[in-house]
Each structure stands twice: as structure tokens, then as C-alpha cells.
N, C-alpha and C positions, 0 to 999 in steps of 0.2 A: 393298203393292207399288206402288200408284199414286203414293205420296209420293216414290218414288225418282226421281232425275234421268233423263229420257229419254235413250236412246242411239241412235246411228246404226249401221247395218251396211253393210259393203262386201263384195261378192263378186267375185272375180276369175276371169274366163274367159280363159285365156291363148292362145286360138286365133284365127287369122285365115285367110281364104281366100288372101290374099296380103299380105306385109309391105310397108307403104308405105316409100318411100325415105327419109323423114325420121324414121321412128318408132324410138324407143329404149325403148319400153315392154317389159316382160317378156312377150313373146308369140311364138308360132310359127306358121308356115304349113306346110301339107303334113303335119300330124300327126293326120289324121282317125282313124287307128287307135287313138288314145288317148282319143277323145271319151267312149266309154262308161265306161271305167275312171275317167276324171276326174270325171264326173258322180257316179258311185258314191262316190268318195273325198270329194268336196265335200259330198254329202248326209250322209256320216258326220260330217264336221267340223261341219256345221250342227247336227246332233243333239247332239254333244258340247258345243258352245258354248251351245246353247239350254239345256242342263241347268245350265251354270255361271252363265249370266246371268239375273238376276232383275229387271233393269230393263226398263221398257216401251220398245218400239221406235217411234220417231216418223219414221225415215227409213231407206230402203234404197237403195243404188245398186249395180246389177249392171253391172260394166264389164269392160274388157279391154285388148287383144284385141277381139274382136267376139263378144259373147254370142249374137247371132242367127245365127252359123254353126252352132250346135247345132240339132238337130231340134226340132220343135214338142213332141214327146213329152218330150224331155230338159228343155226349158225348163219345161214343166208340172210335171215331177217336182221340179225345184229349187224352184219357187215353192210347191208343196205342202209340201215339207220345211220351208221357212221359216215358212209359216203355222202348221204344227203344232208347231214347236220353240220359238218365241218368243212372248212376250206383246206384243200390239200395241196402240198407242194408236189411238183412233178417228181416222179421216182421215189415217192415216200416209201419207207420200209414198213411193211405190215407183217408182224409175226404172230403166229398162233402156237401155243403149247399143245402138244398131243402126247398121249401115252399109247404104246402098243396095246392092242386088244380093244381099242375104242375107235379105231380108224378103219374106213373101208373106201372102196373106189368112189362111191357117191359123195361121201363127205370130203374127200380129197378134191374132187371135181368142183364141188360147191365153194370150197375155200379158194381155189385157184381162180374161179370165175368171179368171186366176190372181191378180188383185189389183193388177197394174201399172197405175198411173194417170198415168205420165209417161214419155215416150220421148225420148232424146237422140240425134239423128241426125247422123252425120258426113258433111257434104257437102264442106266445105273450099273449093270454088271452083265457080262457075257455068259456066265455060268448059271445053269438052271438051279443049282443048289443055293447059290447066293440070292438069286431072285426070290426064291421061296422064303429064304431067311429074312428078307427085307419086307415080305408081305406084298410083293408085286403081283398083279393080276395076270401077267403075261409070261410067255416063255420066249426063247430066242427066235423061234419060227414066227411068232406074232410080230416081233420087231422087224424081221426081214420082210415080212408081208407088208407091213406099214410103209417101209421105205419104198418098196416096189409100187404101192398105190400112189404115193406122192410123186415118184418119178413118172409114172404113167400119166398122171394129171398134168405134168409139166413143170413140177418144182425142181429147181437145181440148187437152191439155197436152203440146206437142211443142217441144223445143228443137232448133235447128240450129247446128252448129259451122261457123264459117268462118275461114279463115286469110288473112292478108295478108303482104306482103313476100316473095312467092313468086318463084321464078326466072322471069324474063320477064313478070311481072305488071305491068300499068300501073295508074295511078290510075283510068282509065276502067273497067278490068276489075273493080277492087275495088268501085267504085260500082255497077256492074251486078250484081255478086254480092249486095251489100247490098240493093239495091232489089228484085231478083228474088225473094229469099227473103222479105223483109218484105211484099211484095205478096200473098203467100200467106195473110197474116193470122195467122201463127203467133205465139204469145205470148212466145217467148223466143229470143234469139240470143246465142251466145257468139262473140266475135271476138278472135282471138289473132294475134300476129305469129309468123312462123316463127322458131324457134330451131334452129340447126344443132347437133345433139348429136353428141358424139364417138362413134365406132363405127358410125354410120349410113352408108349409101351416099352420102347428101348430103355428109357430112363428108369422105369420101374424095374426092369430086368437088371440094369446096372446096379441099382441100389441094393438088390438082393443077391448080388454076386453071380447072376446067371447070364450076364452078357460078356462074353470073352472077346475082347478086341485085340488086334495086332499090337505088339509092344512098340515103344517109341522108335526104336531103331528100324523096325520093319516099316513103320509109317513113313519115316524119313527116307528110306530107300525108295518106296513107292513115289513119294513126292518128287525126289530128285530125278528119277528115271523118266518121268512123264514128258518133260521138255525134250530130252534127247530122242526118245522113241518117236514122238509126234513129228519132230523135225525131219526124220527120215522120210516122212510122207508129205513134206512141204507145208506142214502146219506149224506156223510160227507163233510163239507166245506173244500176246500183245497186252495181256492183263494178268494179274496173279493167277487166275484160274481158267483163263480162256485162250484158245489157240485157233488160228484161222489161216487159210490160204490168203495170199495178198489180195486186198480189196474186199474180202468177205467178212471183215470184222462186224460185230453187232453194233448197229447205229443206236439202237434203243438203250443198250447198256451204257453207251458213252454219254447219254443224257445224264445219267446218275453220276458217273465218274467225273464229268466236267461241270457239275453243278448247274445244269440247265433245268428249265422248268418243265413240269409235266402235270397233267390232270388225271387223277384216278377216278374211275367210275365203277359202281357196284359195291356190294356188301364188303365192309372192312377195307376198302381200297384207300390208298394213301396218295396224297398230292403234295406238290410243291409249286405253288402258283402265285404270282405277284408278290413274291417275297414271304409267303406264309405257308407253313407246313400244317396239314390237317388230315383227318381221315374220316371216312363215313362210319356209320354205326356198325358195330359187330353183332347186332341182334337182328336176325333175319326178319322176324315179324315186324320189328320197328322199321326196317328198311322198306318193307311192303307198305306200311302205314304212311311213311314219308312219300313214297311214290304215288300213293292214292291222292295225297294232298298236293303233289307236284312241287314240294319244297324239301330239298335234300340238305340236311343239317351237317355243318362242319363240327367235328369234335376235336378237342385238344389242340386248338389253334396255337401255333407258335410263330411269332414274327421274328425272323432271323436278324440279329444285329449285324453290323458291318464286321465285327470281330468273328462272329459265327461263320459268316460267309467266307472270310479269309482263311479261317481254319479248315473249313470243308474243302476249299480250293486245293489245299495240300493233302489232307488225309484221304480224300476221294481221288484226286487227280494222280497221286503217286502210285495208285494201284496199277496204272497203265505203264507198260514197259517204256513208252516214249516219255514218261515223266510229265513234269509241268513246265510251262513256259513263264519265265520271269517277266518277259515282255507282256504276255497276256495278263499276268497278275497286275502289272502297272496300269494297263489300259482299262481293266475292270474296276480297280479300286483306287487308282490315283496315288498309290504309295509304292515304295520300293520294298519288295519282299524281304530283303536282307536287313532292312531297318525295322520291319514289323516283327520278324522272327529271327533275330540275330543268333540267339543261343541254340535254337532248334536246328537251324541250318548248319552252323559252325560245328556243333558237337556231332551231328550226324555225318558230316564230311570227315571230321577227325576220327570217328569210330569206324570209318570205312563202310558206312551204310548208304551214303549218298555220294554222287559225283556230279561235277558240272560238265555239261556238254553244250558248248556255245552258250545260248541263252536259257538252256533247260537244266533243271535239276532232276536226276534220274536215280532210282534205287539201284545199287550195285547188286551183284548176285547174293552177297551176304545180306544186303538190305532187303531183298525180296524174301529171303528165308526168315528174317526177323522184322517183317514189315509192320507188325502191330506195335513193336517198340518204337519205330520211327513215327508212326501216325500219332501216338500218344504225346510226342514232343510238340506237336502242333495244336493240340487241343487247348 
């Protein structure tokens, strides 16, 4: 069993106390009446998939939604089901997403006792006015209280999510957010620009001209200052949007970027397992019905071709500042990358977007700025 390739797990908790105005994730607010039934259904799926999966688990991510809207008892039940149903690698990374305003001492203690060793906290902004503008349920004091609860319980590996290019946000606001969080001594920060997704309240505001975003030059300044500010605090960029102290990089995210397999469980969860991509139903009542039958259906199955896998090796792997290994490409696919993608590699190097470092291809600084242009060359 130990010789098999390790796998990652993703569990989706689709509930929030309040839906943020920019969010297009599959999640709901005001659905507390379904919490108990959902946890029971999820535990059943965990047992079913644990029986099917013989690979050792090296990473788990419990996301949402907001997993910590569930009770401490429910969170403990889910974690016990995971521990009992799968074979675990020693020192597996187990991450839970949490939002300020939904975490207390009891939940933090239950998470730590249940084997969680990493928490990803959604702050998004330091300024109260911006938090209200985003539709967040918390204020800065709630965030600081949540961090204190986690540290008291024993957590040292804490990530914080921050967003820039927000409505009404200034460059000074962004720098204050970066420095305020970094000065807490946390080992990981994810820094993303706001993307206005169709179907969200922000999208509707934008369509009517009532969402005023920073201009392109201001957004560029925010983007470019992130790396230099966080470097002052020992947080090094290791992926387009992620910064960590040495050795504290997210193992679970690396599963996605390196094309490794993972099993998703829960409403609307996505999987890539045994060469097939698929997802669970996005209808909550249908998910409950499938759980009752003990048969969880795969939707939109996609069997990746060798060409698909080779393309993904590049456009996912190049997100990492370490780039991709040509040696790894050959070992995985039995072909030379420069023979498979001669034009994409040559043109990207000629345009100053990629560079060769020993056996690796790495995005240059300009390449990081124009990463989507590079990725499209490998599709």
C-alpha cells in the first residue's frame, strides 16, 4: 500500500453565515436546518470513498463555504470519519478553512485534537470600511480573536487570505493590510486580486456602473508591491499568489499545481482521480438522496488524454516560482518537453517570459506578470 502514489482529499462544506458580495463559490447562507443532515451525508460519502481508495493520504483540505460555521461536535465527527476511513501518511497536512466570526476556543481545540495542523483564515482586508463593502460578517477584532484562539489551541501553521483591487481600496490600504498581517508573524499569506464573477452582487453593481474599482495602474502598483513588502517579513513568493516562510508552503495546493490526484467529497466537490476529472451534484437535495442510497454519482466525467496531461503539467506547474522540471516531464510522459512543445517553449524564452535554470523552466518576472499569456501557449 505504501508504494502507491499519495493522494489528496478535498471536503466541501457549502454553508456560510452570510454570502459575501463577490463570492461565486457553491455555498449558501441561512441554511442551518440542513447542517445535521449534511454532516451525516458527508460522513457516509467519506466511508464509501475510504473503502474505494487504497492510496495513502498526504493532504486534506476542508473548504467551503465556511467549514467553521458548523458546531464543534460536527467538525469533530467529520474529522473522526476521515481518520477512520483512510490510510494516512505520517505528517499529513490537514487544512481547514475558517472565517473570523465563526471560530472560538472550543472549535479551535476540537480541530487541533482532531488532527488538523493548518488553518486558512479569510481576512481579505484590514480596514473596517472595506470589510463592510465586501459583505464580510467580521471586523478586525474578530480576526485577531480568531488568531488568538488558534494559537492558544496549539496551531502554528496559519494562512491568511488577503484581496487587492477592491472597491475604494487605495495603495496605502493594501500596504497596511499586508504589513498588519505580516507583523503577526504568521507563516503564510495568500494575496489575490478581486475578480468580479458573473452572477454575484458585485457583477450586478458593475453592470449598472455602481461598482467603482481601482484603475489598472493602481492595481498594478498593488500587485507589484506585494512581493517586496512580504519579503521584508521573510515571506517568499513560491506561487503566483502565495507567499510563505521557508518550509511552510501549502502542500495541498501543490497537488493541484503539480497535477497530482485528489478526491473531492461533498456537494459540488471536484475530483481528479485515476486519470478522470468529475464532480458531485450541485443540487443539495439530490446529494442527500444519493447519500440515502449510498451511491454518489459522478457528473461530467472527463478522461484526460496524454496531451491534456502534458499541457496541464506546464500551465499548472509554471504557476510555481520554482517552475517545472524537464526531467520530471520526461519521467512522467516518456517524451522530451522541447519536442512536444517546441514553439511554446522557444517563443516564451525569446519573448523574455521563460528562462532555463539547469533542468527547469521558470517564469521570469515579466513572465509572472503576463503568466496567462504563457499558459495559453501550452494549451
